[in-house]
N, C-alpha and C positions, 0 to 999 in steps of 0.2 A: 536168528540174525536176519535183518532185512537184506534184500538182494543188492541194494546199493552199498551197504556196509560190507557185504561179502565181496563185492568187486574191489573195494578199497583194501580189505584184508588180504586178498589174493594177488594183488598187483605184482609183487616181487617174483611170483612163480610163473607168470604169463610169458609166452614167447613174444618177440617183437611185434608180430602180426596181431596177436591177441591183445597186446598192450595198446595198439591203435584202436581196437574195438572198445576196450575199457575206457580209453581217454575220451572218445566220442560220446559214449553213453554217460560218463560222469559229467560231461559238460552239458549234454542235452538228453536227459533220460527219456523224454517223451518221443525221441526219434524212433525208439523201438516200437512204440504204438502206432506211429505214422508210416513206417516203411516196412516193406517186405524184407525177407532175409537177403535177397539179391540186392535190393536197393541199399540196405545197410552196409553190406560188404563193399559196394561201390563207394559209398560215403566215407568208409574207413580206409579205402585204398588197399583192400585185401580180398580174399576169396570167401565164397560161401563155406567152404570146408573149415576155414579158420574161425568163422563165426560159430559154427557147430562145435568145434573144439573148445572155444571160449565158453560156450554154454555148459559143456560137459565138465570143464575144469571147475565150474561153480556147483557141480553136483546136480545139474539139470539134465533132463532127457533131450532137450533141443530148444529151438528158437520159440516154438509155441508156448512152452512152459515159461521161458524167460519173459515173453510178452504178458502172459497171464499173471505171473508173480509181480512184475513191475507195474502193471495196470492196477492191481490190488493195492500195492504199496503207495503209489502216487495218489490214488483215490483217498486212501486213509489220511495221507499227509495233507491233501487239499482240504479235507473235512476238518482237520485239526487246526491248520494254520491259514487256510484261505487259498483259493486257486490262483490268485494273482501274484503269489509270492515267488513262484518258480523255485521252490525249495531245493530241488536237486541240481539246479543250474549253478555254474560257477559264478563267483562274484565278478561282475563285469566292470570295465573301466567307466562305463556310462552310468553305473548305479549311483544313486545319491547316498549320503552317509546314513540316512534313515533306512534305505533299502538294504545296505550292507549290514547295518546293525540288526535288522529284522532277520536276515538270512542266517547270520552267525548265531543269534539267540535261538532261532528255531532248530538249527543243527545241533546246538548244545543240549536243548531239551530232548531232542530225539536220541542223542548219544547217551544221555543218562537213562532214558527209558529203555532203550535197547540193551544197554549194558546191564542194568539191574534185572530186567526181565530174563535175560539170557545167562545170568550167572550160574555157575555150577555150585549150588549151595552146599553140597556134600564137601567139595573141595574147600569152600569158604569156612565151613565148620572145622575141618581138620587143621587149616592154617591158623584159625583163631585159637584152637586148643594148643597148638604147638607154640604160638607166640606167648600164650598165657603161662606155659610151663618152661619157657626158654631161659637158659642161663645167660645167653648172649644173642642179640639180634643184630645182624649186619645188613645194611642197605646200600645199594650202589646203582647209579644210573648216570648217563652222560647227557649233557645239553639240557633240553627241556625236561627230559625224564628225571634229571637230578632234582628239579624243583618239586616233582611229585614225591620222590623219595624223601626229600627234605620235610615235606608236610607230614608224612607218616612219622618220621623221626621226631619232629617237634611234638606231636600228639602223644607218642609213647613215652618219650623222655619226660614229659611234663607229669605223667602219672607214675613215675618212678621205675619204669622198665629199663633194663640194661641194654639200651639201643645205641647203635653207632652208625652215623652217616659217613660213608667213605667217599672222598672227593677225587683221589688220585688212583689210577688203575693199579699201579704197583702196590700202593697201600692196601687197596681192596683185595688184591690177589694174596698178599701176605696175611692179612687178617683171615681170609678164607682158608688158607693153608693151615693156620694155627687155630682153627676152630676147636674150642673145648666141647665136651659132651653137651648135648641139648642146645646146640646152636641152630638158629634159623637164619638162612641167607635169602634175601629178597633182591631179585634183579628186575630193574624197570627199563623197558624199551618198547615203544609202541610198534615199531617195525619188527622187533624180535631178532634183528640181524646185526645189532651193534656188537662188534667182535670183542671188545674189552668186557662188556657185560656178560656175554656168553661165556667167556673164559672165567670170569668171576664165579659163575654158578658151577661150571665144570670142576674148578678147583675145590670149591666148597663141598660139592657132592662127593668128590673123591676123599675128602677129609672127614666125611661122616655127617655133615650138616644136612638138615632138611632144607631143600632148595625150592624156592617159589618164584615163578615167573609172572610178572604183571605185564601183559602184552596185548596188542591188538591182532596178533597173528598166531593162531593156535597151532599151526604147522611149522612154525619158525624154528631156527636153531636154538633160540633162547628157550622156547617151550619144550624142546626135546631134551635140553640140559636140566630141566626142572623135575622135581618129584610131584609138584602141584602147580597147576596153571589157573590163573584168574584172568579171564579174557575181557577186554574192553571192546566196545563197538563205536566206531566214529568215522565220519566222512570229513576229510580235510579239504580246505580250499587251497589252490595253488599259491594264493597270496598269503603265505604264512612265513613269519620270521622265526618260527619254532612251532611246537605243537600248540594248537588253539583248542579245537574241538576234542582232539584225542586227550589232551591234558585234563579237560573237564571230566571226560569219561573215566580216566584213571583215578582222578580225585574222588569220584563217587565210590570206587572200590576201596580206596584208602579210608574213606569215612565209614564204610561198612566194616572193614577190618578193625578200626579203632573202636567203634561201638560194640563190636563183638567182644573184643578184649576187655574193654571197660566194664561190660556187664558181668564178666566172670567174677569180678571182685567189686561189686557196685559201691559198697560203703567206703572201701579204701579209695576208690577212684574219686568219689565225690569229695572226700576229705583232702586228697592230694590236689585236686583242682582248686579247692577253696584256699588251701595253704599257699599254693604257688601264685594264685591271684592276689592274695593279701600281701605277699612279699614283693610282687611286681607293681601293685597298685596301692601303695600305702595311703592310709587316710590322713 
């Protein structure tokens, strides 16, 4: 995972002082390259010790390694997208529509690249096998995460899988509680801290279902409630009315899941897609 994506994924476990460091770096990632640790601490209104703790919370030995990792990452992104883009910077009020579109598109490309390259393919294979053999597939998410769950539901339902998209928490908990044998329950939450979704997986797990978390936070409550974890990588802008970049990253995982399931019974899948297309697009 890139260092900027790691900062995004770890935001919820930072102390207030560490969150100030994270906020400054997210807005101006090059500040780490331009300032000493003392200067950065002053810019963030915190102490050098807090900056060190921030680095160690990311699994780094200290500020020197943070600078090295960030310099490498920013250099790679500049080579890929151009040095004038200021990729890591927040979308600013002064940005033109073209600049905003370029920043969002670049972040989405990076999110897909980091997500796919960082996937646990062992976990992905196990989830695909479970979905292929499932008697019932339950999916639940709230807000923007529900749109991602809806996409997977649409894909699986169209090829004849016994998939259910649950919209109401009480409905979701009831379905999880009454899981028959060979049920797979998938919970969607980028933050991994949505209480209703965590509860859904907890109940499903207690009922004997295989539980799967699709999240951007591998150490989150949702991840801990799951038997399998599929982790997305994304950096969000503060100007978001719902998940933007994180939604794209999770949809990449959804597509991988669907293709994996579809390939298990290739001829049946092709036939199902053709028949459902014929009935929805009559000549």
